[in-house]
N, C-alpha and C positions, 0 to 999 in steps of 0.2 A: 182533617185536623192535624196540625203539625205537632210532632213530638219534640219535647225538650231535648237538647243534646245531653249525652251522658257526661257525668262529671268524671274527672280523672279517677276517683275512687271506684265509681261504677265500671269504668273501662278496665281498671286493674282487676276487679272482682270477676268480670266477664272473662278476661284472659286466664285468670287462675282457675276458674271453673272448667275451662277447656284444656287445662294442662294435661299433657300425656308424657312428661319427662320420664316417668318410671313405669310406663305401661307394660313394658316387656317383663318386669319382675314382680308385678302386683298380682297376687293369686286370684283376686276377684275383679281385677281391672281397675282403671282409674274412676274414682268418684270423689272428687275433692269436697270435703265437708269443713266449712268454716263460715263465719258470719261477721261482717264488718258494717259499721254504720257511722255516718258523719256526726251523730249526736251521742253515741255511747261514750260514757266517761270511764267505764270499767271494761277491761279486756282480760279474758282467761286464755292463757297459753298452756295447753296440756300436751299430751304425747301424740297420739294418733287415734283415729277411729277404730273401734273394735268391730266385730261382725254386725252387731245389732245397729250400731250407728251407721255403718256402711249401708245397711238396708234401708233405714229410716231417713237418712240424710240430715238428721237433727243432732247437733253436738250434745254429747253427754246424755243421750237418750237411753240410759242403761242404769244398772245398779250403782256404778261409780258416780253417775250424775245425781242419783238420789242422795248419796253420801255427801257430795259436794254441796248440794243445795241445803242439806242439813247443817253443814259447817257454816254456810253463808247466812243461814237463818231466813231463807226466802223460798217461796213456792215456784212452781213451774211458770206461772203467769209472769212474774217479774224476770225470772231466769231466762225465759225465751222472748222477752220483749227486746227486739233488736235495737230499739231506740235507746236502750239503757245499757245492754251488755253485749259485747262482741266476743267472738271465739276465733282464735288463730292457732291451731295446733302446730306442733313441731313438724309433723307429717300430716298432710291433708287427706291422705287415702289410707285404707286398711293395709298394713304392711305384711300380713301373714302371721304364721305361728312359728315358734321355735320348736325344735325336736322335743324339748321337755314339756311342751304344752302351753307355755306362756306366749304372749304376743311378741312378735319380733319388734326390734327397735324402730322408731320412726325413720322413714327414708330421709337421708340428709339433704337431698335436693330441694325439698320444699322450703325449709328455713333459709337456705342459701339463696334460693331464687326469688322468694316472695316476701319474707318478713320485713326486710329493710324497706322495700317499696311500699308495703302497706303501712308500716309505722310512720313513714314520712308523710302519709296522707291522713293520719289520725292524731293531729296535734291536741285535740280536746281530751285525750285520755289522761286521767288523773291517777289511776291505779291499774297495775298489771299483775294479776295473780299468776305466779309461776308454779303450776301444778305438776310436780314430779321432777326427778333428777335431770331429765333431758333438757327441759326448759331452763332449769337453774344452771346447768353447765354452760349453756349457750350465753345466758344473760348475766350470770354472776361469777363465772369462772369455775374453778375445780374443787371448791370446798364440798364436803359431803352434804347430802340432802338434810340430814339432821342438823348439822352446823348451820346451814343456810336458814332453815326454818326457825331454829332457836335464835339466831341473830336478827331475824326479821327484815334483813336487807336494808330497808329504808328507801327514801326517794319514791319513785313510782312503783317499785317492785315489792311485792309481798309473796315470799316463797311458801309453798304448802307441800305436804307430801302428796303423792298421787292418791286420789280418793278410792282406790280399789279395795276389795275385801282384804287384801294382803296387809293393808295398813292397820287393821284392828290390833294386831300384836304390837306393832310399833307404838300405837297410841297408848296402850297399857304400860309399855316400858317408858314412855315419855309423857307423864301426866301434865307437865307444864304446857303441852300443846293445847289441851282443853281448857286449862286454867288461865293461860296468858294470851295465847295466839288467837284462839277462836273468838273471845270477846272483842278483841281489836278488829278481827276480820268482820264480824257481824256489824260492828259500829261503822266501819268504813263502807260496807255494802249498803247499809241503811242510808248513809249520807249521800251516796252516789246514785242510788236508784229511787 
């Protein structure tokens, strides 16, 4: 039985899954975690996998994913339906920890090497959620995360804070996020999924 030839998107995903650009500096070794689909109209660009996601290989398979799904108003079934939602983090692999205990920044090689190639093969995307300051800096420029989220960006981009537990205090200081941004987010997610 003959196999269908791989599409350019499948070929690119295969190459990215085998990426070892940062292998020498990754504390747990390379394990690229991302998901792309020719039918997904919604893409989430986050930071980088944490240790739990590195182990499971499933994007946002942790407490930050629970929070993000709550913001989006969807359950795991829709969130992980690859025909509807894609994931393309700034760094595909777990980058390690900082001396203060937080996660290290995403490795810059991933976005530089892979994002443009993937986005060129995903013309069906209608909305890209930029979850956190790293994604926003790359795609929106140098405004602060709060300024980006408040402005709502427009076009294909909708900036969000990173959905970690550290955002709880930020949400309390910025009630407009829950009152103005989350209803728009939920409406857009419902429309696209």
